C-alpha positions as CSV (number, residue, x, y, z in Angstrom):
1,M,-46.0,53.7,-25.5
2,N,-43.4,53.3,-28.1
3,I,-43.9,50.2,-30.2
4,G,-40.2,49.3,-30.1
5,F,-40.1,49.6,-26.4
6,S,-43.2,47.4,-26.1
7,K,-41.5,44.7,-28.0
8,R,-38.5,44.8,-25.7
9,L,-40.8,44.4,-22.7
10,R,-42.3,41.1,-24.0
11,P,-39.3,38.9,-22.9
12,I,-39.5,40.4,-19.5
13,L,-43.2,39.7,-19.2
14,F,-42.6,36.1,-20.5
15,F,-39.9,35.4,-17.8
16,R,-42.1,37.0,-15.1
17,F,-45.1,34.9,-16.2
18,A,-42.9,31.7,-16.2
19,V,-41.6,32.4,-12.7
20,V,-45.1,32.9,-11.4
21,I,-46.3,29.7,-13.0
22,L,-43.3,27.8,-11.4
23,L,-44.0,29.3,-8.0
24,V,-47.6,28.3,-8.2
25,L,-46.5,24.7,-9.1
26,L,-44.1,24.8,-6.1
27,F,-47.0,25.8,-3.8
28,L,-49.2,23.0,-5.2
29,E,-46.4,20.4,-4.6
30,P,-47.1,18.4,-7.8
31,K,-45.4,14.9,-8.3
32,I,-44.4,13.2,-11.5
33,E,-44.7,9.4,-11.5
34,F,-43.5,6.9,-14.2
35,N,-42.4,3.2,-14.4
36,K,-39.3,1.7,-16.0
37,E,-38.3,-1.9,-16.4
38,K,-34.7,-3.2,-15.7
39,T,-33.3,-6.6,-16.5
40,S,-30.3,-7.9,-14.4
41,E,-28.4,-11.2,-14.8
42,L,-28.2,-13.3,-11.6
43,N,-25.0,-14.8,-10.3
44,W,-24.2,-18.4,-9.5
45,N,-22.1,-18.7,-6.4
46,I,-19.5,-21.5,-6.4
47,Y,-18.6,-22.4,-2.8
48,V,-15.3,-24.2,-2.4
49,D,-14.3,-26.1,0.8
50,R,-10.7,-24.9,1.5
51,S,-10.2,-27.0,4.7
52,L,-7.1,-29.2,5.2
53,S,-9.0,-32.5,4.8
54,M,-9.7,-31.6,1.2
55,S,-5.9,-31.9,0.4
56,Y,-5.7,-35.4,1.8
57,H,-8.1,-37.1,-0.5
58,S,-6.6,-39.5,-3.0
59,H,-9.4,-39.0,-5.5
60,P,-9.3,-36.3,-6.5
61,S,-5.8,-35.2,-5.4
62,S,-5.4,-31.6,-4.3
63,I,-3.8,-30.8,-7.7
64,S,-6.5,-32.5,-9.7
65,F,-9.2,-30.7,-7.5
66,V,-7.7,-27.2,-8.2
67,S,-7.3,-27.8,-11.9
68,G,-10.8,-29.4,-12.2
69,L,-12.4,-26.5,-10.4
70,D,-10.8,-24.0,-12.7
71,E,-12.0,-26.0,-15.7
72,F,-15.5,-26.0,-14.2
73,G,-15.5,-22.3,-14.0
74,K,-14.3,-21.9,-17.6
75,K,-17.1,-24.0,-18.9
76,L,-19.6,-21.8,-17.2
77,D,-17.9,-18.7,-18.7
78,Q,-18.2,-20.3,-22.2
79,R,-21.9,-20.7,-21.7
80,G,-22.2,-17.1,-20.7
81,I,-23.1,-17.9,-17.2
82,R,-22.1,-15.3,-14.6
83,S,-20.4,-16.9,-11.6
84,S,-18.0,-16.2,-8.7
85,I,-15.8,-18.6,-6.7
86,I,-16.1,-18.2,-2.9
87,G,-13.9,-20.1,-0.4
88,F,-15.0,-21.3,3.0
89,G,-13.6,-23.2,6.0
90,S,-13.6,-21.4,9.3
91,E,-14.5,-18.2,7.4
92,I,-15.7,-16.9,4.1
93,D,-13.2,-15.5,1.6
94,S,-13.0,-14.5,-2.1
95,I,-9.3,-14.9,-2.7
96,W,-9.5,-18.0,-5.0
97,S,-9.9,-15.7,-8.0
98,L,-6.9,-13.8,-6.8
99,G,-4.6,-16.8,-7.1
100,N,-4.7,-18.2,-3.6
101,K,-5.8,-21.7,-4.1
102,K,-4.4,-23.4,-1.0
103,L,-6.4,-26.0,0.9
104,D,-5.3,-25.2,4.4
105,G,-8.3,-24.2,6.4
106,I,-8.4,-25.2,10.1
107,S,-12.0,-26.4,10.0
108,T,-15.2,-26.9,7.9
109,N,-18.2,-24.7,8.6
110,I,-20.9,-25.2,5.9
111,G,-23.2,-23.0,8.0
112,L,-21.1,-20.1,6.7
113,V,-22.3,-20.8,3.2
114,M,-26.0,-20.7,4.3
115,N,-25.4,-17.5,6.2
116,H,-23.6,-15.9,3.3
117,M,-26.6,-16.6,1.0
118,E,-29.2,-15.5,3.6
119,D,-27.4,-12.3,4.5
120,S,-28.2,-11.0,1.1
121,N,-31.7,-12.4,1.3
122,Y,-30.8,-14.5,-1.8
123,H,-30.9,-11.2,-3.8
124,G,-28.9,-11.4,-7.0
125,I,-28.2,-15.2,-6.6
126,A,-29.5,-17.6,-9.2
127,G,-28.2,-20.6,-7.3
128,A,-25.1,-22.2,-5.8
129,V,-22.7,-25.1,-6.4
130,L,-21.0,-26.5,-3.3
131,F,-17.7,-28.4,-3.6
132,T,-17.0,-30.2,-0.2
133,D,-16.4,-33.5,1.5
134,G,-19.0,-32.7,4.1
135,Q,-16.7,-33.1,7.1
136,V,-18.3,-30.4,9.3
137,N,-16.4,-29.9,12.6
138,L,-17.5,-26.3,13.3
139,G,-20.8,-24.4,13.3
140,T,-24.3,-25.7,13.1
141,G,-23.7,-28.6,10.7
142,I,-25.3,-29.4,7.3
143,P,-28.9,-28.2,7.1
144,T,-31.5,-30.9,6.5
145,E,-34.7,-28.9,6.7
146,V,-36.5,-27.0,3.9
147,I,-34.7,-23.9,2.9
148,N,-35.3,-21.4,0.0
149,K,-36.2,-23.8,-2.9
150,R,-36.2,-20.9,-5.4
151,V,-32.4,-20.9,-5.1
152,P,-31.1,-24.4,-5.8
153,I,-27.9,-25.7,-4.3
154,H,-26.1,-28.3,-6.4
155,V,-23.5,-30.3,-4.5
156,V,-20.3,-32.0,-5.7
157,G,-19.0,-34.6,-3.3
158,I,-15.2,-34.8,-2.9
159,G,-13.3,-37.9,-1.9
160,D,-14.2,-41.5,-1.1
161,A,-16.9,-42.7,1.2
162,N,-14.5,-44.9,3.1
163,P,-12.8,-42.9,5.9
164,M,-9.0,-42.8,6.1
165,V,-7.4,-44.6,9.0
166,D,-6.5,-42.6,12.1
167,V,-6.0,-43.5,15.8
168,E,-5.7,-40.8,18.5
169,V,-5.3,-40.5,22.2
170,H,-8.5,-38.3,22.6
171,S,-8.3,-37.5,26.3
172,I,-6.6,-38.4,29.6
173,D,-8.6,-38.0,32.7
174,A,-6.4,-37.9,35.8
175,P,-6.6,-36.0,39.1
176,P,-4.5,-32.8,39.1
177,L,-3.3,-33.5,42.6
178,V,-2.5,-36.8,44.4
179,I,-0.7,-37.7,47.7
180,K,2.5,-39.7,47.6
181,G,1.8,-43.4,48.2
182,E,-1.9,-43.1,47.4
183,E,-3.4,-44.8,44.4
184,A,-4.9,-42.8,41.6
185,D,-6.7,-43.8,38.3
186,L,-5.6,-42.5,35.0
187,D,-8.4,-43.0,32.4
188,V,-7.5,-42.8,28.7
189,T,-9.9,-42.5,25.8
190,V,-8.7,-43.8,22.4
191,L,-10.6,-42.9,19.2
192,S,-10.3,-44.7,15.9
193,H,-11.5,-43.7,12.5
194,G,-11.7,-45.5,9.2
195,Q,-12.1,-49.2,8.4
196,I,-10.1,-50.8,11.1
197,N,-10.2,-54.2,12.7
198,E,-7.0,-54.5,14.5
199,R,-5.5,-54.6,18.0
200,G,-3.7,-51.6,19.4
201,N,-1.2,-51.4,22.2
202,V,-1.7,-48.5,24.7
203,T,1.4,-47.8,26.8
204,L,2.0,-45.5,29.8
205,Y,5.4,-44.0,30.5
206,Q,6.8,-41.8,33.3
207,G,9.9,-40.3,31.6
208,N,11.5,-43.3,29.9
209,K,10.2,-45.8,32.4
210,L,7.4,-48.1,31.2
211,I,4.6,-48.0,33.8
212,G,2.0,-50.2,32.1
213,S,0.7,-51.5,28.8
214,K,-2.7,-52.7,27.7
215,V,-4.1,-54.2,24.4
216,I,-7.3,-52.9,23.0
217,S,-9.5,-53.7,19.9
218,L,-9.7,-50.9,17.4
219,S,-12.9,-51.1,15.3
220,G,-12.8,-47.6,13.6
221,G,-15.9,-45.6,12.6
222,G,-15.3,-43.1,15.4
223,S,-15.5,-45.7,18.1
224,Q,-14.1,-45.1,21.6
225,E,-12.0,-47.4,23.7
226,K,-11.5,-46.8,27.4
227,V,-8.3,-47.8,29.1
228,R,-7.6,-47.4,32.9
229,F,-4.1,-47.3,34.5
230,R,-3.7,-47.3,38.2
231,L,-0.9,-45.1,39.6
232,K,0.9,-45.1,42.9
233,P,3.4,-42.2,42.8
234,S,6.5,-42.7,44.9
235,M,8.2,-39.3,44.3
236,T,6.9,-35.9,45.2
237,G,6.8,-33.0,42.8
238,R,5.4,-32.7,39.3
239,A,5.1,-36.1,37.6
240,N,4.8,-36.2,33.8
241,Y,3.0,-39.2,32.3
242,R,3.0,-40.0,28.6
243,V,0.3,-42.2,27.0
244,Q,0.8,-43.5,23.5
245,V,-0.9,-45.9,21.1
246,N,1.0,-47.6,18.3
247,A,0.7,-46.2,14.8
248,L,-1.1,-48.2,12.1
249,A,0.2,-48.9,8.6
250,E,-2.2,-46.7,6.7
251,E,-2.5,-43.9,9.3
252,I,-2.2,-40.4,7.9
253,N,-1.9,-38.5,11.1
254,I,0.4,-39.8,13.8
255,K,0.8,-36.6,15.8
256,N,-2.2,-37.4,17.9
257,N,-1.0,-40.9,18.8
258,K,0.6,-39.7,22.0
259,Q,-0.2,-37.3,24.8
260,T,1.3,-36.3,28.1
261,V,-0.4,-35.2,31.3
262,Q,1.1,-33.6,34.4
263,I,0.1,-34.5,38.0
264,Q,1.2,-32.8,41.1
265,V,2.3,-35.3,43.8
266,L,2.3,-34.0,47.3
267,K,4.0,-35.5,50.3
268,D,2.0,-37.8,52.6
269,E,3.8,-36.3,55.6
270,Y,5.7,-33.1,56.2
271,R,8.5,-33.0,58.7
272,I,9.1,-29.9,60.9
273,A,12.0,-29.5,63.3
274,V,11.6,-27.0,66.1
275,L,14.8,-25.9,67.9
276,T,14.1,-24.2,71.2
277,G,17.0,-22.5,72.9
278,A,15.1,-21.8,76.1
279,P,11.5,-22.9,76.8
280,N,9.2,-19.9,76.8
281,F,5.5,-19.0,76.6
282,N,5.6,-19.2,72.8
283,T,6.8,-22.8,72.8
284,N,3.7,-24.5,74.0
285,V,1.4,-22.4,71.8
286,L,3.5,-23.0,68.7
287,K,3.6,-26.8,69.3
288,R,-0.1,-26.9,69.8
289,I,-0.8,-25.3,66.4
290,I,1.7,-27.5,64.6
291,I,0.6,-30.9,66.0
292,S,-3.1,-30.1,65.2
293,N,-2.2,-30.7,61.6
294,P,-2.3,-34.6,61.0
295,E,-0.1,-34.2,57.9
296,I,2.9,-32.8,59.9
297,A,5.4,-34.9,61.9
298,L,7.2,-32.7,64.6
299,D,10.6,-33.2,66.0
300,H,11.2,-30.9,69.0
301,F,14.8,-30.3,70.1
302,V,15.1,-28.4,73.4
303,Y,18.4,-27.0,74.8
304,R,19.4,-28.2,78.3
305,Q,22.5,-27.7,80.4
306,N,24.4,-30.5,78.7
307,G,23.1,-29.8,75.2
308,F,20.0,-30.5,73.1
309,Q,17.5,-33.2,73.9
310,P,17.1,-35.3,71.9
311,P,20.7,-35.1,70.6
312,L,21.3,-33.0,67.5
313,K,22.7,-36.0,65.6
314,Q,19.2,-36.8,64.5
315,F,18.6,-33.2,63.5
316,W,21.7,-33.1,61.2
317,D,21.0,-36.5,59.7
318,K,17.3,-36.2,59.1
319,Q,15.7,-34.2,56.2
320,Y,13.1,-31.6,57.2
321,D,10.8,-29.6,55.1
322,L,10.8,-26.8,57.6
323,I,13.2,-25.7,60.4
324,L,11.9,-23.3,63.1
325,F,14.1,-21.4,65.5
326,D,12.1,-20.8,68.7
327,N,14.0,-18.5,71.1
328,H,17.2,-19.8,69.6
329,P,20.2,-19.4,69.6
330,I,20.7,-18.1,73.2
331,A,23.6,-16.8,75.1
332,E,24.5,-20.3,76.5
333,N,24.9,-21.8,73.0
334,H,25.6,-18.9,70.7
335,K,29.3,-19.7,70.3
336,I,28.8,-23.2,69.0
337,W,26.0,-22.1,66.7
338,K,28.2,-19.5,65.2
339,N,30.5,-22.4,64.3
340,Y,27.5,-24.3,62.9
341,L,26.5,-21.4,60.5
342,K,28.2,-22.9,57.4
343,V,27.1,-26.4,58.1
344,F,23.5,-25.2,58.7
345,A,23.5,-23.3,55.4
346,K,24.6,-26.4,53.6
347,K,21.8,-28.4,55.3
348,L,19.2,-25.9,54.1
349,V,20.4,-26.2,50.6
350,S,21.1,-29.9,50.4
351,H,17.9,-30.9,52.2
352,Q,15.8,-28.2,50.5
353,S,14.5,-27.1,53.9
354,N,12.7,-23.8,54.5
355,L,13.4,-21.6,57.6
356,G,11.3,-19.8,60.2
357,I,12.7,-17.6,63.0
358,I,10.5,-16.7,65.9
359,F,12.1,-14.2,68.2
360,G,12.1,-15.0,71.9
361,P,13.1,-13.2,75.1
362,D,16.4,-15.0,75.5
363,M,17.7,-14.9,71.9
364,D,21.3,-13.7,71.3
365,E,20.8,-10.9,68.7
366,T,24.4,-11.0,67.6
367,T,24.1,-14.6,66.5
368,V,20.6,-14.1,65.1
369,K,22.1,-11.4,63.0
370,E,24.5,-13.9,61.3
371,F,21.7,-16.4,60.6
372,L,19.5,-13.6,59.2
373,S,22.4,-12.8,56.8
374,L,21.8,-16.2,55.2
375,L,18.4,-14.7,54.1
376,D,20.0,-11.4,53.0
377,I,18.2,-9.7,55.9
378,K,19.8,-7.0,58.0
379,L,19.0,-5.6,61.5
380,S,18.0,-2.0,61.6
381,K,18.2,0.8,64.1
382,Q,15.9,0.3,67.2
383,L,13.0,2.8,66.9
384,L,10.5,1.3,69.3
385,E,10.8,0.8,73.1
386,K,11.0,-2.9,73.9
387,D,9.2,-2.5,77.2
388,S,6.0,-0.9,75.9
389,P,3.4,-3.0,73.9
390,V,2.6,-1.5,70.5
391,G,-0.5,-1.9,68.3
392,W,-0.1,-3.6,64.9
393,T,-2.1,-4.2,61.8
394,L,-2.0,-6.6,58.8
395,T,-0.8,-5.2,55.5
396,E,-2.2,-5.6,52.0
397,N,0.5,-8.3,51.4
398,W,-1.4,-10.6,53.7
399,L,-4.5,-10.6,51.5
400,K,-2.3,-11.0,48.3
401,L,-0.5,-14.0,49.7
402,F,-3.5,-15.6,51.5
403,P,-6.6,-14.2,49.7
404,F,-8.9,-17.1,50.8
405,N,-7.8,-17.7,54.3
406,S,-10.3,-16.2,56.7
407,I,-8.8,-14.6,59.8
408,S,-10.6,-13.6,63.0
409,G,-10.6,-9.8,63.1
410,I,-9.3,-9.3,59.6
411,D,-11.9,-6.6,59.0
412,R,-11.4,-5.0,62.4
413,T,-9.2,-2.0,63.2
414,H,-5.7,-2.6,64.5
415,N,-6.7,-1.3,67.9
416,E,-8.7,-4.5,68.6
417,F,-5.7,-6.7,68.1
418,P,-3.8,-7.3,71.3
419,P,-0.7,-5.0,71.3
420,L,2.7,-6.8,71.3
421,L,6.1,-6.0,72.7
422,P,8.7,-5.0,70.0
423,G,11.7,-7.2,69.6
424,L,14.0,-7.4,66.6
425,E,13.8,-4.5,64.2
426,I,14.9,-5.5,60.7
427,D,15.3,-4.0,57.3
428,S,12.4,-5.3,55.2
429,A,14.1,-4.8,51.8
430,G,13.5,-7.7,49.4
431,T,10.8,-9.2,51.7
432,K,7.0,-9.2,52.0
433,V,5.9,-7.6,55.2
434,L,2.6,-9.2,56.4
435,A,2.1,-7.1,59.5
436,N,3.5,-3.7,60.8
437,Y,3.6,-2.1,64.2
438,T,1.5,1.1,64.1
439,S,3.6,3.5,66.1
440,S,3.9,7.2,64.9
441,N,4.8,7.5,61.2
442,V,7.3,4.8,60.9
443,E,6.6,1.2,59.7
444,V,8.4,-1.4,61.7
445,P,7.7,-5.0,60.6
446,L,6.0,-7.4,63.0
447,F,6.4,-10.4,60.8
448,L,7.4,-11.0,57.2
449,T,8.1,-13.7,54.6
450,G,10.5,-13.9,51.7
451,Q,12.2,-16.2,49.3
452,K,15.8,-16.6,48.3
453,N,16.2,-18.9,45.3
454,S,14.1,-21.9,46.3
455,L,14.4,-21.2,50.1
456,R,11.3,-19.8,51.7
457,F,11.6,-18.0,55.0
458,F,9.5,-16.4,57.8
459,V,10.6,-14.0,60.6
460,W,8.5,-13.1,63.6
461,T,10.0,-10.2,65.5
462,S,8.0,-9.9,68.7
463,P,9.0,-12.0,71.8
464,D,5.4,-12.5,73.0
465,M,3.6,-14.3,70.2
466,Y,1.8,-16.2,72.9
467,A,-0.2,-13.1,73.8
468,L,-2.3,-13.5,70.7
469,F,-3.5,-16.8,72.0
470,Y,-4.0,-16.2,75.8
471,R,-5.3,-12.6,75.6
472,T,-8.0,-13.5,73.0
473,Q,-9.6,-16.5,74.7
474,G,-13.3,-16.0,75.1
475,T,-13.4,-13.2,72.6
476,P,-14.3,-13.1,68.9
477,L,-10.5,-13.1,68.2
478,S,-9.9,-16.4,69.9
479,G,-8.7,-18.1,66.6
480,L,-6.5,-15.2,65.6
481,L,-3.1,-16.8,66.1
482,G,-4.0,-20.2,64.6
483,D,-5.6,-18.4,61.6
484,M,-2.3,-16.6,61.0
485,V,0.2,-19.4,61.7
486,D,-1.6,-22.1,59.7
487,P,-1.4,-20.4,56.3
488,I,2.1,-19.3,57.0
489,L,3.1,-22.9,57.7
490,G,1.3,-24.0,54.6
491,W,3.3,-21.5,52.5
492,L,6.6,-22.6,54.1
493,L,5.8,-26.2,53.4
494,N,4.7,-25.4,49.8
495,T,1.2,-26.7,50.4
496,G,-0.7,-23.5,50.6
497,G,-0.7,-19.7,50.1
498,D,0.1,-19.1,46.5
499,Q,-0.8,-22.7,45.6
500,E,-4.2,-23.4,47.1
501,I,-5.6,-25.1,43.9
502,Y,-3.7,-27.2,41.4
503,F,-4.8,-27.0,37.7
504,R,-4.1,-29.1,34.7
505,T,-5.4,-29.7,31.2
506,N,-6.6,-33.1,30.1
507,K,-3.6,-33.4,27.9
508,N,-0.6,-31.3,26.9
509,S,-1.2,-31.0,23.1
510,Y,-4.3,-30.3,21.1
511,Q,-5.4,-30.0,17.5
512,Q,-6.7,-26.7,16.3
513,G,-10.5,-26.7,16.8
514,E,-10.4,-29.3,19.5
515,R,-12.0,-28.8,22.9
516,V,-9.7,-28.2,25.9
517,E,-10.7,-29.3,29.4
518,L,-9.1,-27.5,32.3
519,T,-9.5,-29.1,35.8
520,G,-8.6,-27.6,39.2
521,K,-8.4,-29.4,42.5
522,P,-8.2,-27.5,45.8
523,L,-5.9,-28.7,48.6
524,H,-8.8,-28.5,51.0
525,R,-12.3,-29.5,49.7
526,N,-15.1,-27.0,50.2
527,Q,-12.6,-24.2,50.8
528,F,-13.4,-22.7,47.4
529,V,-17.0,-22.7,46.1
530,D,-17.2,-19.5,44.0
531,E,-16.7,-19.4,40.3
532,G,-13.5,-18.1,38.8
533,V,-12.4,-17.1,35.3
534,V,-9.7,-18.4,32.9
535,N,-7.8,-15.9,30.9
536,I,-6.4,-17.5,27.7
537,Y,-3.3,-15.9,26.2
538,L,-1.4,-16.1,22.9
539,N,1.8,-14.1,22.5
540,E,1.1,-12.5,25.9
541,K,-2.3,-11.1,24.6
542,I,-5.6,-12.2,26.0
543,I,-7.6,-14.0,23.2
544,S,-10.5,-15.3,25.3
545,T,-11.9,-15.4,28.8
546,K,-13.9,-18.4,30.0
547,P,-15.7,-19.3,33.3
548,M,-14.2,-21.7,35.9
549,I,-17.1,-23.5,37.5
550,Y,-17.0,-25.5,40.8
551,D,-18.6,-29.0,40.8
552,P,-19.7,-29.7,44.4
553,G,-20.2,-33.4,43.5
554,T,-16.6,-34.0,42.6
555,G,-15.0,-31.1,44.5
556,L,-13.3,-30.0,41.3
557,F,-13.2,-26.9,39.2
558,R,-13.8,-27.3,35.5
559,S,-13.6,-25.1,32.4
560,R,-14.1,-26.0,28.8
561,F,-13.1,-24.0,25.7
562,W,-11.9,-24.5,22.1
563,A,-8.3,-24.5,20.9
564,S,-9.0,-21.8,18.3
565,Q,-5.5,-20.7,17.5
566,S,-2.2,-22.6,17.1
567,G,1.0,-22.2,19.1
568,T,1.8,-22.1,22.8
569,I,-1.4,-21.1,24.6
570,G,-1.0,-19.8,28.1
571,Y,-3.8,-19.6,30.7
572,E,-4.2,-17.9,34.1
573,V,-7.0,-18.7,36.6
574,E,-8.3,-15.9,38.8
575,F,-10.8,-15.8,41.6
576,D,-12.4,-12.7,43.3
577,Q,-12.2,-12.1,47.0
578,S,-13.2,-8.9,48.8
579,G,-13.7,-7.2,45.4
580,K,-10.2,-8.0,44.3
581,S,-9.0,-10.4,41.7
582,H,-6.3,-13.0,42.8
583,L,-4.2,-15.2,40.5
584,M,-4.5,-18.8,41.7
585,G,-2.9,-20.8,38.9
586,R,-1.3,-20.6,35.5
587,G,0.0,-23.0,32.9
588,S,0.3,-23.6,29.1
589,F,-0.4,-26.2,26.4
590,Q,0.4,-26.7,22.8
591,V,-2.0,-26.4,19.9
592,Q,-1.0,-28.0,16.6
593,E,-2.1,-26.2,13.5
594,S,-5.1,-27.6,11.6
595,Q,-4.6,-31.2,12.5
596,I,-8.2,-31.9,13.7
597,E,-9.2,-31.8,10.0
598,L,-7.3,-35.0,9.5
599,N,-9.3,-37.0,12.0
600,N,-12.1,-37.5,9.4
601,V,-10.8,-37.6,5.8
602,Y,-13.7,-39.2,3.8
603,L,-16.8,-38.2,1.9
604,N,-19.8,-37.6,4.2
605,E,-22.2,-38.3,1.4
606,K,-25.7,-38.7,2.9
607,P,-26.2,-35.2,4.5
608,L,-24.8,-33.6,1.3
609,Q,-27.4,-35.5,-0.8
610,R,-30.1,-34.4,1.6
611,L,-28.9,-30.8,1.3
612,A,-29.2,-30.9,-2.5
613,E,-32.6,-32.5,-2.2
614,V,-34.2,-30.0,0.1
615,S,-33.0,-27.1,-2.0
616,N,-34.2,-28.4,-5.3
617,G,-30.6,-29.0,-6.4
618,V,-28.8,-32.2,-7.5
619,Y,-25.9,-34.2,-6.0
620,K,-23.0,-35.5,-8.1
621,N,-19.7,-37.0,-7.1
622,W,-16.5,-35.5,-8.4
623,D,-16.2,-37.6,-11.6
624,R,-19.7,-36.4,-12.7
625,R,-19.3,-32.8,-11.8
626,N,-19.6,-31.7,-15.4
627,D,-23.2,-33.0,-15.4
628,I,-24.1,-30.0,-13.3
629,V,-22.7,-27.6,-15.9
630,S,-25.5,-28.6,-18.3
631,L,-28.1,-28.0,-15.5
632,I,-27.0,-24.5,-14.9
633,Q,-28.7,-22.0,-17.1
634,P,-28.3,-18.2,-17.4
635,V,-30.9,-16.6,-15.2
636,S,-32.0,-13.0,-15.4
637,R,-34.6,-11.1,-13.4
638,K,-36.8,-8.3,-14.7
639,Q,-37.6,-5.6,-12.2
640,S,-40.2,-2.9,-12.6
641,L,-39.0,0.3,-11.0
642,A,-41.4,3.0,-10.0
643,Y,-40.0,6.6,-10.0
644,I,-41.6,9.5,-8.3
645,I,-40.3,13.1,-8.8
646,A,-41.5,15.8,-6.4
647,L,-40.9,19.2,-8.0
648,N,-40.6,21.0,-4.7
649,E,-37.8,18.6,-3.7
650,N,-36.0,18.7,-7.1
651,I,-33.0,21.0,-7.3
652,L,-33.4,21.4,-11.1
653,F,-36.8,23.1,-10.5
654,F,-35.2,25.7,-8.3
655,I,-32.3,26.2,-10.7
656,C,-34.9,26.9,-13.4
657,I,-36.6,29.6,-11.4
658,L,-33.2,31.1,-10.6
659,G,-32.3,31.1,-14.3
660,L,-35.5,32.8,-15.3
661,L,-35.0,35.5,-12.7
662,T,-31.4,36.0,-13.8
663,S,-32.4,36.3,-17.5
664,E,-35.1,38.9,-16.6
665,W,-32.5,40.9,-14.7
666,I,-30.1,40.9,-17.6
667,I,-32.7,42.1,-20.1
668,R,-33.8,44.9,-17.7
669,R,-30.3,46.2,-17.6
670,R,-30.0,46.2,-21.3
671,I,-33.1,48.2,-22.0
672,G,-32.3,50.6,-19.2
673,L,-34.9,49.7,-16.7
674,M,-32.3,49.3,-13.9
């Protein structure tokens, strides 16, 4: 072999040998292990209470506190101590160093500080300095048990140990619903804070009218005083009562010195007038259902040859909650009742009466048409034969309007309901049809409800309502007519249907972070026993959902939740029936921003001292905060890091093999071996 050629083969042999060696190493999977030490400086976390109460201390003032805290941070920097300022209140933030130094948090939750340190398993933390007044009103409170003693927590107490003066109407306990003329108790709880030894005057108003006044002793220190007022409402409707306690000279928060509560006052007796043009089979059945309700007083006017008995003067003069036309007007009196149309319309409006029309066999349809026009209802073309009974069925509107009224046969097919003779056929536009005839493909209303402004009305179109009573006796449907008429009467009298439960909060205005108590009272005890839900809204968006629980002992529904956000908070109460959700009540209340922080403006010193003790830290008040600077030393931590390099997992190893093979290929080309 040529000596020169042999020399040119040497690099090729070297590269080939190196590749073989590397492949053998790859097959053997060798690992390289070595240790390296790393030193890192640990951080001191400075936690700053940014709650609103911090800005109300006189010593230090909010301005002095901010400047003093900045000075504290600078002294740490001068000593070469690594630190970071972290704010807390209802949440953790790090915006103090960005220039946001406002003290406006809605609450104080020191538990957030503990969680923040524990989340990192205290890694990288030398210790902490906590600036707070200790007024915890959210979370788990100030820890008093042994925590990680290797990470000390120094505490700087802010404020004076003497609480600032505050008096508040804490709660008003009153029934959501009372009957006119009956007595009801209104229980008021007054809280007082600070060093107080004075008398307070608690007054109760309805509108601008003074209802009562009582003197109580205010002793402060978070003490409670109970005051009871006895009410006897004389007017129906929604009654608003205002409770207030006089403001004290040194009081810092007077927004909570008064509260209002709303009570629904129902009538003790409801009056119904039934005008019968000609007695018929419906009359007796209808009267029987009405008089079975002890809360209803019935005046029955029947047309005779010489006019109504008793005379209609009583009808025109007296105020009725509901007027029912039973087979009226008829041919014998239709002319005079046409003349009464405008007067009757004025009576409905001035007396705020509701109207029901029950079609009878003798009614004059021409006159009825004019009275229906008062309700914006028109007659339609006759589609069903009046002489042939037709089956009927309840519509979905029935369950929507009366979701909790059980009705005999409600789950049965319409063929099991007694068929009825068609009568009036009306246009149902603008109304709620509760039952339809089931003939062919057309929908003809059997009975319907509606509302025009404040006037509620009901129209029954069949002349033989009585058949639902007599033809069902001795059958499972025997209660059918009563089960239908009772809730309709309740709806017309504004005592049922869409208002089966009355709800109210224990006051109308809350402070952010305060607990809200919502109470509901059913019109009929034991009618509702299932739990409901309360959907809580802010700006028409659901922010929370809470349970509404029934208390069989009191017969009331109750729900409790926190006023977490400020503004006008709305609520809706829903119950489930037959797999569907039904709205049973709604309302709203006001939440004032951040005011609950002002109820306790003082230094809560003892638990803060305990926190410092169990964490191997020290406690100092604000004036001696700089003593803590001398206690804080730079802390570093050495770490021994072990490194393991597996060659078969290292990309550089494979790049090396690829480089050798590439070099061999280049040399081969140069010497002409390829």
